[in-house]
GUVEXVO-448807 format. One record per residue (C-alpha): residue number from 1; residue in one letter; chain; x, y, z. Coordinates in steps of 0.001 Angstrom, whole numbers, m for minus. Layout:
<vokes>
<voke numar="NUM" miza="a" lumke="A" X="X" Y="Y" Z="Z"/>
...
</vokes>
This chain:
<vokes>
<voke numar="1" miza="m" lumke="A" X="73062" Y="46647" Z="138702"/>
<voke numar="2" miza="s" lumke="A" X="75517" Y="43846" Z="139217"/>
<voke numar="3" miza="g" lumke="A" X="78029" Y="46493" Z="140218"/>
<voke numar="4" miza="l" lumke="A" X="76002" Y="47628" Z="143285"/>
<voke numar="5" miza="p" lumke="A" X="77471" Y="46690" Z="146680"/>
<voke numar="6" miza="g" lumke="A" X="75922" Y="43545" Z="148098"/>
<voke numar="7" miza="f" lumke="A" X="73833" Y="42885" Z="144992"/>
<voke numar="8" miza="v" lumke="A" X="73878" Y="39315" Z="143707"/>
<voke numar="9" miza="s" lumke="A" X="72409" Y="38765" Z="140291"/>
<voke numar="10" miza="p" lumke="A" X="69745" Y="36038" Z="140156"/>
<voke numar="11" miza="f" lumke="A" X="70916" Y="35135" Z="136654"/>
<voke numar="12" miza="p" lumke="A" X="73888" Y="32828" Z="136056"/>
<voke numar="13" miza="r" lumke="A" X="76918" Y="34268" Z="134394"/>
<voke numar="14" miza="p" lumke="A" X="76931" Y="33468" Z="130632"/>
<voke numar="15" miza="r" lumke="A" X="79126" Y="30453" Z="129927"/>
<voke numar="16" miza="c" lumke="A" X="80903" Y="32171" Z="127059"/>
<voke numar="17" miza="l" lumke="A" X="82046" Y="34965" Z="129370"/>
<voke numar="18" miza="a" lumke="A" X="83184" Y="32482" Z="131979"/>
<voke numar="19" miza="a" lumke="A" X="85171" Y="30595" Z="129372"/>
<voke numar="20" miza="a" lumke="A" X="86704" Y="33784" Z="128071"/>
<voke numar="21" miza="a" lumke="A" X="87777" Y="34755" Z="131564"/>
<voke numar="22" miza="a" lumke="A" X="89330" Y="31356" Z="132279"/>
<voke numar="23" miza="p" lumke="A" X="93119" Y="31417" Z="131955"/>
<voke numar="24" miza="a" lumke="A" X="94670" Y="29418" Z="129124"/>
<voke numar="25" miza="g" lumke="A" X="96114" Y="26102" Z="130273"/>
<voke numar="26" miza="k" lumke="A" X="99848" Y="25755" Z="130583"/>
<voke numar="27" miza="a" lumke="A" X="101469" Y="23707" Z="127841"/>
<voke numar="28" miza="k" lumke="A" X="102672" Y="20273" Z="128860"/>
<voke numar="29" miza="l" lumke="A" X="106437" Y="19872" Z="128516"/>
<voke numar="30" miza="t" lumke="A" X="108074" Y="16767" Z="127049"/>
<voke numar="31" miza="h" lumke="A" X="110724" Y="15176" Z="129275"/>
<voke numar="32" miza="p" lumke="A" X="114081" Y="14948" Z="127454"/>
<voke numar="33" miza="g" lumke="A" X="114243" Y="11234" Z="128320"/>
<voke numar="34" miza="k" lumke="A" X="110985" Y="10614" Z="126465"/>
<voke numar="35" miza="a" lumke="A" X="112256" Y="12735" Z="123563"/>
<voke numar="36" miza="i" lumke="A" X="115410" Y="10626" Z="123309"/>
<voke numar="37" miza="m" lumke="A" X="113470" Y="7365" Z="123272"/>
<voke numar="38" miza="a" lumke="A" X="110760" Y="8571" Z="120893"/>
<voke numar="39" miza="g" lumke="A" X="113311" Y="10203" Z="118595"/>
<voke numar="40" miza="g" lumke="A" X="115399" Y="7036" Z="118352"/>
<voke numar="41" miza="i" lumke="A" X="112370" Y="4916" Z="117427"/>
<voke numar="42" miza="a" lumke="A" X="111229" Y="7463" Z="114828"/>
<voke numar="43" miza="g" lumke="A" X="114695" Y="7728" Z="113283"/>
<voke numar="44" miza="g" lumke="A" X="115109" Y="3969" Z="112904"/>
<voke numar="45" miza="i" lumke="A" X="111762" Y="3476" Z="111176"/>
<voke numar="46" miza="e" lumke="A" X="112152" Y="6492" Z="108905"/>
<voke numar="47" miza="i" lumke="A" X="115512" Y="5566" Z="107410"/>
<voke numar="48" miza="c" lumke="A" X="114346" Y="2084" Z="106447"/>
<voke numar="49" miza="i" lumke="A" X="111551" Y="3667" Z="104410"/>
<voke numar="50" miza="t" lumke="A" X="113453" Y="6475" Z="102710"/>
<voke numar="51" miza="f" lumke="A" X="116959" Y="5112" Z="102111"/>
<voke numar="52" miza="p" lumke="A" X="116662" Y="4428" Z="98319"/>
<voke numar="53" miza="t" lumke="A" X="116164" Y="8123" Z="97613"/>
<voke numar="54" miza="e" lumke="A" X="119152" Y="8968" Z="99829"/>
<voke numar="55" miza="y" lumke="A" X="121244" Y="6449" Z="97858"/>
<voke numar="56" miza="v" lumke="A" X="120262" Y="8019" Z="94502"/>
<voke numar="57" miza="k" lumke="A" X="120896" Y="11533" Z="95808"/>
<voke numar="58" miza="t" lumke="A" X="124382" Y="10637" Z="96992"/>
<voke numar="59" miza="q" lumke="A" X="125219" Y="8848" Z="93741"/>
<voke numar="60" miza="l" lumke="A" X="124245" Y="11875" Z="91649"/>
<voke numar="61" miza="q" lumke="A" X="126264" Y="14249" Z="93837"/>
<voke numar="62" miza="l" lumke="A" X="129351" Y="12040" Z="93598"/>
<voke numar="63" miza="d" lumke="A" X="128897" Y="11760" Z="89837"/>
<voke numar="64" miza="e" lumke="A" X="131054" Y="14749" Z="88933"/>
<voke numar="65" miza="k" lumke="A" X="130913" Y="16262" Z="85451"/>
<voke numar="66" miza="a" lumke="A" X="134677" Y="16207" Z="85119"/>
<voke numar="67" miza="n" lumke="A" X="134841" Y="12396" Z="85123"/>
<voke numar="68" miza="p" lumke="A" X="132588" Y="12441" Z="82790"/>
<voke numar="69" miza="p" lumke="A" X="129185" Y="11703" Z="84388"/>
<voke numar="70" miza="k" lumke="A" X="128107" Y="8073" Z="84691"/>
<voke numar="71" miza="y" lumke="A" X="124404" Y="8787" Z="85110"/>
<voke numar="72" miza="k" lumke="A" X="122019" Y="10769" Z="82877"/>
<voke numar="73" miza="g" lumke="A" X="119562" Y="11434" Z="85663"/>
<voke numar="74" miza="i" lumke="A" X="117546" Y="9981" Z="88530"/>
<voke numar="75" miza="g" lumke="A" X="115849" Y="7300" Z="86438"/>
<voke numar="76" miza="d" lumke="A" X="119108" Y="6219" Z="84797"/>
<voke numar="77" miza="c" lumke="A" X="120814" Y="6005" Z="88193"/>
<voke numar="78" miza="v" lumke="A" X="118075" Y="3726" Z="89533"/>
<voke numar="79" miza="k" lumke="A" X="118089" Y="1639" Z="86323"/>
<voke numar="80" miza="q" lumke="A" X="121849" Y="1085" Z="86329"/>
<voke numar="81" miza="t" lumke="A" X="121874" Y="249" Z="90035"/>
<voke numar="82" miza="v" lumke="A" X="119050" Y="m2302" Z="89740"/>
<voke numar="83" miza="n" lumke="A" X="120540" Y="m3841" Z="86550"/>
<voke numar="84" miza="g" lumke="A" X="123942" Y="m4184" Z="88155"/>
<voke numar="85" miza="h" lumke="A" X="123068" Y="m5177" Z="91710"/>
<voke numar="86" miza="g" lumke="A" X="119348" Y="m5891" Z="91813"/>
<voke numar="87" miza="v" lumke="A" X="116781" Y="m3986" Z="93899"/>
<voke numar="88" miza="k" lumke="A" X="118892" Y="m4596" Z="97005"/>
<voke numar="89" miza="g" lumke="A" X="121550" Y="m2414" Z="95368"/>
<voke numar="90" miza="l" lumke="A" X="119403" Y="596" Z="96276"/>
<voke numar="91" miza="y" lumke="A" X="119928" Y="m354" Z="99929"/>
<voke numar="92" miza="r" lumke="A" X="123712" Y="m600" Z="99817"/>
<voke numar="93" miza="g" lumke="A" X="125130" Y="1333" Z="102736"/>
<voke numar="94" miza="l" lumke="A" X="121855" Y="1116" Z="104691"/>
<voke numar="95" miza="s" lumke="A" X="123522" Y="m494" Z="107727"/>
<voke numar="96" miza="s" lumke="A" X="125744" Y="2540" Z="108318"/>
<voke numar="97" miza="l" lumke="A" X="122694" Y="4834" Z="108298"/>
<voke numar="98" miza="v" lumke="A" X="120558" Y="2604" Z="110507"/>
<voke numar="99" miza="y" lumke="A" X="123341" Y="2543" Z="113117"/>
<voke numar="100" miza="g" lumke="A" X="123491" Y="6327" Z="112926"/>
<voke numar="101" miza="s" lumke="A" X="119857" Y="7385" Z="112377"/>
<voke numar="102" miza="i" lumke="A" X="118635" Y="6093" Z="115738"/>
<voke numar="103" miza="p" lumke="A" X="121149" Y="8071" Z="117867"/>
<voke numar="104" miza="k" lumke="A" X="120906" Y="11041" Z="115464"/>
<voke numar="105" miza="a" lumke="A" X="117161" Y="11521" Z="115974"/>
<voke numar="106" miza="a" lumke="A" X="117527" Y="10682" Z="119662"/>
<voke numar="107" miza="v" lumke="A" X="120125" Y="13432" Z="120169"/>
<voke numar="108" miza="r" lumke="A" X="118172" Y="15906" Z="118010"/>
<voke numar="109" miza="f" lumke="A" X="114881" Y="15650" Z="119866"/>
<voke numar="110" miza="g" lumke="A" X="116484" Y="15153" Z="123259"/>
<voke numar="111" miza="v" lumke="A" X="118577" Y="18320" Z="122943"/>
<voke numar="112" miza="f" lumke="A" X="115704" Y="20277" Z="121420"/>
<voke numar="113" miza="e" lumke="A" X="113310" Y="19438" Z="124245"/>
<voke numar="114" miza="f" lumke="A" X="116005" Y="20024" Z="126868"/>
<voke numar="115" miza="i" lumke="A" X="116778" Y="23522" Z="125566"/>
<voke numar="116" miza="s" lumke="A" X="113201" Y="24449" Z="124741"/>
<voke numar="117" miza="n" lumke="A" X="112001" Y="23482" Z="128213"/>
<voke numar="118" miza="k" lumke="A" X="114416" Y="26102" Z="129589"/>
<voke numar="119" miza="v" lumke="A" X="113340" Y="28978" Z="127333"/>
<voke numar="120" miza="r" lumke="A" X="109530" Y="28637" Z="127152"/>
<voke numar="121" miza="d" lumke="A" X="107376" Y="31422" Z="128572"/>
<voke numar="122" miza="e" lumke="A" X="105366" Y="31201" Z="131823"/>
<voke numar="123" miza="n" lumke="A" X="102581" Y="29350" Z="129992"/>
<voke numar="124" miza="g" lumke="A" X="104985" Y="26801" Z="128517"/>
<voke numar="125" miza="k" lumke="A" X="104651" Y="28281" Z="125020"/>
<voke numar="126" miza="l" lumke="A" X="107636" Y="28337" Z="122647"/>
<voke numar="127" miza="d" lumke="A" X="107681" Y="31159" Z="120091"/>
<voke numar="128" miza="s" lumke="A" X="109083" Y="30651" Z="116578"/>
<voke numar="129" miza="k" lumke="A" X="112296" Y="32608" Z="117195"/>
<voke numar="130" miza="r" lumke="A" X="113202" Y="30508" Z="120212"/>
<voke numar="131" miza="g" lumke="A" X="112170" Y="27426" Z="118244"/>
<voke numar="132" miza="f" lumke="A" X="114735" Y="28456" Z="115623"/>
<voke numar="133" miza="l" lumke="A" X="117498" Y="28784" Z="118230"/>
<voke numar="134" miza="c" lumke="A" X="116583" Y="25488" Z="119914"/>
<voke numar="135" miza="g" lumke="A" X="116598" Y="23774" Z="116525"/>
<voke numar="136" miza="l" lumke="A" X="120008" Y="25281" Z="115796"/>
<voke numar="137" miza="g" lumke="A" X="121360" Y="23871" Z="119066"/>
<voke numar="138" miza="a" lumke="A" X="119869" Y="20476" Z="118347"/>
<voke numar="139" miza="g" lumke="A" X="121338" Y="20459" Z="114847"/>
<voke numar="140" miza="v" lumke="A" X="124841" Y="21356" Z="115981"/>
<voke numar="141" miza="a" lumke="A" X="124715" Y="18673" Z="118680"/>
<voke numar="142" miza="e" lumke="A" X="123627" Y="15920" Z="116291"/>
<voke numar="143" miza="a" lumke="A" X="126235" Y="17015" Z="113758"/>
<voke numar="144" miza="v" lumke="A" X="129153" Y="16756" Z="116199"/>
<voke numar="145" miza="f" lumke="A" X="128115" Y="13621" Z="118095"/>
<voke numar="146" miza="v" lumke="A" X="126463" Y="11538" Z="115372"/>
<voke numar="147" miza="v" lumke="A" X="125957" Y="12927" Z="111860"/>
<voke numar="148" miza="c" lumke="A" X="129521" Y="13749" Z="110796"/>
<voke numar="149" miza="p" lumke="A" X="131067" Y="10330" Z="111522"/>
<voke numar="150" miza="m" lumke="A" X="127920" Y="8539" Z="110305"/>
<voke numar="151" miza="e" lumke="A" X="127693" Y="10488" Z="107029"/>
<voke numar="152" miza="t" lumke="A" X="131405" Y="10154" Z="106349"/>
<voke numar="153" miza="v" lumke="A" X="131202" Y="6371" Z="106669"/>
<voke numar="154" miza="k" lumke="A" X="127981" Y="6257" Z="104578"/>
<voke numar="155" miza="v" lumke="A" X="129429" Y="8289" Z="101696"/>
<voke numar="156" miza="k" lumke="A" X="132654" Y="6252" Z="101694"/>
<voke numar="157" miza="f" lumke="A" X="130591" Y="3040" Z="101683"/>
<voke numar="158" miza="i" lumke="A" X="128449" Y="4104" Z="98718"/>
<voke numar="159" miza="h" lumke="A" X="131484" Y="5469" Z="96848"/>
<voke numar="160" miza="d" lumke="A" X="133436" Y="2275" Z="97553"/>
<voke numar="161" miza="q" lumke="A" X="130612" Y="5" Z="96336"/>
<voke numar="162" miza="t" lumke="A" X="130549" Y="1797" Z="92973"/>
<voke numar="163" miza="s" lumke="A" X="134288" Y="1406" Z="92396"/>
<voke numar="164" miza="a" lumke="A" X="135750" Y="m1413" Z="90269"/>
<voke numar="165" miza="n" lumke="A" X="137137" Y="m3294" Z="93265"/>
<voke numar="166" miza="p" lumke="A" X="135118" Y="m2646" Z="96472"/>
<voke numar="167" miza="k" lumke="A" X="137278" Y="m3030" Z="99576"/>
<voke numar="168" miza="f" lumke="A" X="134703" Y="m2752" Z="102360"/>
<voke numar="169" miza="k" lumke="A" X="133092" Y="m6077" Z="103326"/>
<voke numar="170" miza="g" lumke="A" X="130618" Y="m4655" Z="105810"/>
<voke numar="171" miza="f" lumke="A" X="129889" Y="m1779" Z="108173"/>
<voke numar="172" miza="f" lumke="A" X="132274" Y="m2662" Z="110964"/>
<voke numar="173" miza="h" lumke="A" X="135004" Y="m3815" Z="108551"/>
<voke numar="174" miza="g" lumke="A" X="134642" Y="m528" Z="106672"/>
<voke numar="175" miza="v" lumke="A" X="134878" Y="1553" Z="109842"/>
<voke numar="176" miza="r" lumke="A" X="137999" Y="m390" Z="110941"/>
<voke numar="177" miza="e" lumke="A" X="139613" Y="148" Z="107531"/>
<voke numar="178" miza="i" lumke="A" X="138838" Y="3866" Z="107480"/>
<voke numar="179" miza="i" lumke="A" X="140277" Y="4347" Z="110983"/>
<voke numar="180" miza="r" lumke="A" X="143286" Y="2116" Z="110214"/>
<voke numar="181" miza="v" lumke="A" X="144180" Y="4023" Z="107042"/>
<voke numar="182" miza="e" lumke="A" X="143121" Y="7579" Z="107957"/>
<voke numar="183" miza="g" lumke="A" X="142889" Y="7557" Z="111747"/>
<voke numar="184" miza="l" lumke="A" X="139867" Y="8729" Z="113745"/>
<voke numar="185" miza="k" lumke="A" X="139845" Y="11989" Z="111789"/>
<voke numar="186" miza="g" lumke="A" X="138934" Y="9877" Z="108753"/>
<voke numar="187" miza="t" lumke="A" X="135406" Y="9640" Z="110208"/>
<voke numar="188" miza="y" lumke="A" X="135204" Y="13403" Z="110798"/>
<voke numar="189" miza="q" lumke="A" X="135833" Y="14730" Z="107312"/>
<voke numar="190" miza="g" lumke="A" X="133718" Y="17737" Z="106404"/>
<voke numar="191" miza="l" lumke="A" X="132868" Y="18597" Z="110027"/>
<voke numar="192" miza="t" lumke="A" X="132470" Y="22322" Z="109334"/>
<voke numar="193" miza="a" lumke="A" X="130119" Y="21727" Z="106397"/>
<voke numar="194" miza="t" lumke="A" X="128179" Y="19131" Z="108413"/>
<voke numar="195" miza="v" lumke="A" X="127715" Y="21478" Z="111381"/>
<voke numar="196" miza="l" lumke="A" X="126564" Y="24266" Z="109067"/>
<voke numar="197" miza="k" lumke="A" X="124234" Y="21917" Z="107239"/>
<voke numar="198" miza="q" lumke="A" X="122661" Y="20228" Z="110274"/>
<voke numar="199" miza="g" lumke="A" X="122498" Y="23421" Z="112301"/>
<voke numar="200" miza="s" lumke="A" X="120695" Y="25329" Z="109524"/>
<voke numar="201" miza="n" lumke="A" X="118589" Y="22238" Z="108708"/>
<voke numar="202" miza="q" lumke="A" X="117131" Y="21818" Z="112177"/>
<voke numar="203" miza="a" lumke="A" X="116913" Y="25558" Z="112798"/>
<voke numar="204" miza="m" lumke="A" X="114703" Y="25969" Z="109711"/>
<voke numar="205" miza="r" lumke="A" X="112667" Y="22820" Z="110385"/>
<voke numar="206" miza="f" lumke="A" X="111905" Y="23555" Z="114020"/>
<voke numar="207" miza="y" lumke="A" X="111213" Y="27208" Z="113191"/>
<voke numar="208" miza="v" lumke="A" X="108601" Y="26161" Z="110618"/>
<voke numar="209" miza="m" lumke="A" X="107171" Y="23426" Z="112829"/>
<voke numar="210" miza="t" lumke="A" X="106943" Y="25762" Z="115860"/>
<voke numar="211" miza="s" lumke="A" X="105302" Y="28483" Z="113774"/>
<voke numar="212" miza="l" lumke="A" X="102753" Y="26168" Z="112219"/>
<voke numar="213" miza="r" lumke="A" X="101969" Y="24438" Z="115516"/>
<voke numar="214" miza="n" lumke="A" X="101413" Y="27745" Z="117284"/>
<voke numar="215" miza="w" lumke="A" X="99124" Y="28840" Z="114447"/>
<voke numar="216" miza="y" lumke="A" X="97168" Y="25589" Z="114537"/>
<voke numar="217" miza="k" lumke="A" X="96775" Y="25434" Z="118325"/>
<voke numar="218" miza="g" lumke="A" X="95917" Y="29112" Z="118750"/>
<voke numar="219" miza="d" lumke="A" X="95170" Y="29937" Z="122381"/>
<voke numar="220" miza="d" lumke="A" X="95058" Y="26283" Z="123457"/>
<voke numar="221" miza="p" lumke="A" X="98665" Y="25020" Z="123765"/>
<voke numar="222" miza="n" lumke="A" X="97437" Y="21514" Z="124636"/>
<voke numar="223" miza="k" lumke="A" X="95177" Y="21148" Z="121606"/>
<voke numar="224" miza="a" lumke="A" X="95634" Y="17664" Z="120134"/>
<voke numar="225" miza="m" lumke="A" X="97495" Y="17468" Z="116828"/>
<voke numar="226" miza="n" lumke="A" X="96082" Y="15218" Z="114115"/>
<voke numar="227" miza="p" lumke="A" X="98908" Y="12954" Z="112778"/>
<voke numar="228" miza="l" lumke="A" X="98086" Y="13937" Z="109208"/>
<voke numar="229" miza="m" lumke="A" X="98414" Y="17617" Z="110111"/>
<voke numar="230" miza="t" lumke="A" X="101714" Y="16891" Z="111847"/>
<voke numar="231" miza="g" lumke="A" X="102929" Y="15108" Z="108709"/>
<voke numar="232" miza="l" lumke="A" X="101841" Y="18029" Z="106486"/>
<voke numar="233" miza="f" lumke="A" X="103642" Y="20550" Z="108670"/>
<voke numar="234" miza="g" lumke="A" X="106702" Y="18303" Z="108706"/>
<voke numar="235" miza="a" lumke="A" X="106726" Y="18037" Z="104894"/>
<voke numar="236" miza="v" lumke="A" X="106572" Y="21833" Z="104601"/>
<voke numar="237" miza="a" lumke="A" X="109425" Y="22199" Z="107102"/>
<voke numar="238" miza="g" lumke="A" X="111470" Y="19635" Z="105134"/>
<voke numar="239" miza="a" lumke="A" X="110905" Y="21433" Z="101822"/>
<voke numar="240" miza="v" lumke="A" X="112005" Y="24771" Z="103292"/>
<voke numar="241" miza="s" lumke="A" X="115237" Y="23214" Z="104607"/>
<voke numar="242" miza="v" lumke="A" X="116021" Y="21558" Z="101257"/>
<voke numar="243" miza="f" lumke="A" X="115865" Y="24772" Z="99248"/>
<voke numar="244" miza="g" lumke="A" X="117661" Y="26585" Z="102032"/>
<voke numar="245" miza="n" lumke="A" X="120761" Y="24426" Z="102323"/>
<voke numar="246" miza="t" lumke="A" X="121205" Y="21991" Z="99435"/>
<voke numar="247" miza="p" lumke="A" X="124500" Y="23743" Z="98484"/>
<voke numar="248" miza="l" lumke="A" X="125888" Y="22854" Z="101947"/>
<voke numar="249" miza="d" lumke="A" X="124726" Y="19272" Z="101459"/>
<voke numar="250" miza="v" lumke="A" X="126579" Y="19035" Z="98119"/>
<voke numar="251" miza="i" lumke="A" X="129789" Y="20449" Z="99638"/>
<voke numar="252" miza="k" lumke="A" X="129485" Y="18106" Z="102656"/>
<voke numar="253" miza="t" lumke="A" X="129062" Y="15068" Z="100406"/>
<voke numar="254" miza="r" lumke="A" X="132152" Y="15989" Z="98343"/>
<voke numar="255" miza="m" lumke="A" X="134190" Y="16587" Z="101483"/>
<voke numar="256" miza="q" lumke="A" X="133294" Y="13140" Z="102819"/>
<voke numar="257" miza="g" lumke="A" X="133801" Y="11130" Z="99589"/>
<voke numar="258" miza="l" lumke="A" X="136824" Y="8957" Z="98755"/>
<voke numar="259" miza="e" lumke="A" X="138234" Y="11864" Z="96747"/>
<voke numar="260" miza="a" lumke="A" X="138005" Y="14354" Z="99614"/>
<voke numar="261" miza="h" lumke="A" X="141788" Y="14735" Z="99442"/>
<voke numar="262" miza="k" lumke="A" X="141306" Y="16982" Z="96390"/>
<voke numar="263" miza="y" lumke="A" X="139959" Y="19702" Z="98661"/>
<voke numar="264" miza="k" lumke="A" X="142002" Y="21640" Z="101213"/>
<voke numar="265" miza="s" lumke="A" X="138977" Y="22887" Z="103162"/>
<voke numar="266" miza="t" lumke="A" X="135226" Y="23469" Z="102998"/>
<voke numar="267" miza="m" lumke="A" X="135756" Y="26817" Z="101317"/>
<voke numar="268" miza="d" lumke="A" X="138253" Y="25339" Z="98840"/>
<voke numar="269" miza="c" lumke="A" X="135658" Y="22687" Z="97928"/>
<voke numar="270" miza="a" lumke="A" X="132992" Y="25362" Z="97307"/>
<voke numar="271" miza="v" lumke="A" X="135388" Y="27429" Z="95173"/>
<voke numar="272" miza="k" lumke="A" X="136439" Y="24453" Z="93042"/>
<voke numar="273" miza="i" lumke="A" X="132834" Y="23340" Z="92466"/>
<voke numar="274" miza="m" lumke="A" X="131915" Y="26863" Z="91332"/>
<voke numar="275" miza="k" lumke="A" X="135003" Y="27177" Z="89130"/>
<voke numar="276" miza="h" lumke="A" X="134847" Y="23805" Z="87398"/>
<voke numar="277" miza="e" lumke="A" X="131132" Y="22980" Z="87390"/>
<voke numar="278" miza="g" lumke="A" X="129248" Y="26222" Z="87786"/>
<voke numar="279" miza="p" lumke="A" X="126502" Y="27272" Z="90239"/>
<voke numar="280" miza="k" lumke="A" X="124043" Y="24583" Z="89087"/>
<voke numar="281" miza="a" lumke="A" X="126299" Y="21929" Z="90595"/>
<voke numar="282" miza="f" lumke="A" X="125373" Y="23212" Z="94071"/>
<voke numar="283" miza="y" lumke="A" X="121809" Y="22019" Z="93481"/>
<voke numar="284" miza="k" lumke="A" X="122702" Y="18663" Z="92004"/>
<voke numar="285" miza="g" lumke="A" X="120447" Y="15952" Z="93471"/>
<voke numar="286" miza="t" lumke="A" X="117867" Y="18462" Z="94697"/>
<voke numar="287" miza="v" lumke="A" X="114839" Y="16619" Z="93293"/>
<voke numar="288" miza="p" lumke="A" X="115568" Y="13225" Z="94906"/>
<voke numar="289" miza="r" lumke="A" X="116607" Y="15012" Z="98103"/>
<voke numar="290" miza="l" lumke="A" X="113386" Y="17034" Z="98122"/>
<voke numar="291" miza="g" lumke="A" X="111251" Y="13903" Z="97942"/>
<voke numar="292" miza="r" lumke="A" X="113322" Y="12106" Z="100571"/>
<voke numar="293" miza="v" lumke="A" X="113529" Y="14989" Z="103047"/>
<voke numar="294" miza="c" lumke="A" X="109832" Y="15911" Z="102892"/>
<voke numar="295" miza="m" lumke="A" X="108932" Y="12251" Z="103503"/>
<voke numar="296" miza="d" lumke="A" X="111697" Y="11948" Z="106102"/>
<voke numar="297" miza="v" lumke="A" X="110663" Y="14940" Z="108202"/>
<voke numar="298" miza="a" lumke="A" X="106956" Y="14130" Z="107919"/>
<voke numar="299" miza="i" lumke="A" X="107445" Y="10519" Z="109023"/>
<voke numar="300" miza="v" lumke="A" X="109829" Y="11404" Z="111851"/>
<voke numar="301" miza="f" lumke="A" X="107550" Y="14028" Z="113368"/>
<voke numar="302" miza="i" lumke="A" X="104458" Y="11837" Z="113074"/>
<voke numar="303" miza="i" lumke="A" X="106110" Y="8833" Z="114731"/>
<voke numar="304" miza="y" lumke="A" X="107824" Y="11032" Z="117328"/>
<voke numar="305" miza="e" lumke="A" X="104584" Y="12709" Z="118380"/>
<voke numar="306" miza="e" lumke="A" X="102675" Y="9424" Z="118521"/>
<voke numar="307" miza="v" lumke="A" X="105371" Y="7641" Z="120553"/>
<voke numar="308" miza="v" lumke="A" X="105496" Y="10569" Z="122996"/>
<voke numar="309" miza="k" lumke="A" X="101723" Y="10230" Z="123484"/>
<voke numar="310" miza="v" lumke="A" X="102181" Y="6577" Z="124396"/>
<voke numar="311" miza="l" lumke="A" X="105107" Y="7313" Z="126705"/>
<voke numar="312" miza="n" lumke="A" X="103084" Y="10001" Z="128501"/>
<voke numar="313" miza="k" lumke="A" X="100606" Y="7296" Z="129487"/>
<voke numar="314" miza="v" lumke="A" X="103155" Y="4768" Z="130749"/>
<voke numar="315" miza="w" lumke="A" X="105967" Y="7031" Z="131927"/>
<voke numar="316" miza="i" lumke="A" X="104719" Y="9741" Z="134317"/>
<voke numar="317" miza="t" lumke="A" X="107265" Y="12557" Z="134671"/>
<voke numar="318" miza="d" lumke="A" X="105128" Y="15552" Z="135722"/>
</vokes>
């Protein structure tokens, strides 16, 4: 009867039907400026929490079998470091990472939000495939502008501190020495491996995060994310990236060490590792890296999301 001309039903329309007919709200976009600020804060806090596992991972990767190995495993590496230098020994080289982690996360999230804001659909939704491509772009950008020089200095610092006669007195002294002896290119060793590693890293992480977020939010793109859920999704994304590109991380670390001169190129490094140490060497340090990365990604995404929420209240950009 409701379809008859001029007929007006005396009964109100069921609320469920009205809700179903209502168009889904458009997703709120994050301004790149907010992403840069929130990313920098998240990166700085995260590295201070997780650095010891990064130190152990790097030590094990530099501990080549041909030398012979100095450490028997993760526990032995921690034990020898603490016995020789105290607990603070696990934080040697932290300064170089702190100086780099803040701009690294800032560039990563800033570029990701900038690109993703351009490729979202009419409702502001980002599908997983585009999330993958945006993550790839963010990873390449952070590799070129921040990660490669930062990681090169970090690895040289850690390698130098374990030598018989350390020559670096501090972060800035170390950077000056590296540039004085090797030139600016001394801080860009292993660029190809770093770009491959960071690009694939962020592509996988943002793909997983985008997929899980879309699944969790369903038809409501503005549904609030519980910090614990964000952390869980981040840990899963981190684990996927670890198993996906640990071989690239091993090659990158070798290419940036003090003995990088032994390798002619990224491919030459990979061939020599396979020839002299076997395929297992490509997954050396996976366990400590797995723990660090899962914690790293979870912490970064939680802090990032929470800082963005605060910035949205005090910095109006819509």
